[in-house]
C-alpha positions in Angstrom: 179.0 9.8 165.4 181.5 7.0 164.6 184.9 8.1 163.0 183.6 6.2 160.2 180.6 8.6 159.8 182.5 11.5 159.9 184.7 10.4 157.2 182.0 9.6 155.1 180.6 13.7 155.9 183.8 15.0 155.3 184.1 13.6 152.1 180.5 14.5 151.2 181.4 17.9 151.9 184.2 17.7 149.8 182.2 16.4 146.7 179.5 19.2 147.4 181.9 21.6 147.9 183.5 21.0 144.3 180.3 20.5 142.8 179.2 23.9 143.9 183.1 25.8 142.9 182.5 23.6 139.2 178.9 25.1 138.7 179.8 28.2 139.7 182.4 29.0 137.4 180.2 27.1 134.5 177.1 29.3 134.9 179.4 32.1 134.2 181.1 30.8 131.2 177.7 29.9 129.4 176.8 32.1 127.0 173.2 30.1 126.6 170.6 31.6 129.2 168.7 28.2 129.1 171.5 26.7 130.1 173.6 29.1 132.8 170.3 29.1 134.6 169.9 25.5 135.0 173.4 25.3 135.8 173.1 28.2 138.6 170.2 26.1 139.8 172.3 22.9 140.0 174.8 25.7 142.1 172.2 26.5 144.6 171.1 22.8 145.3 174.6 21.6 145.9 175.1 24.7 148.5 172.2 23.3 150.0 173.3 19.9 150.3 176.9 21.5 151.3 175.2 22.9 154.2 172.9 20.4 155.2 175.9 18.4 155.8 177.9 20.7 157.5 175.0 21.2 160.0 175.3 17.8 160.6 178.6 18.7 162.2 
């Protein structure tokens, strides 16, 4: 893996980590059950993407 590719993966990991964290915080604060459920799905998706990027290393 080139240094440029490594930088891309590191940026993607940071982005997915932020999205995962924000989704988790937001879903816990929402009172609308449907919306909270959707945001939890987003959290799961970003966790999956984070794991996929991490596996590239």
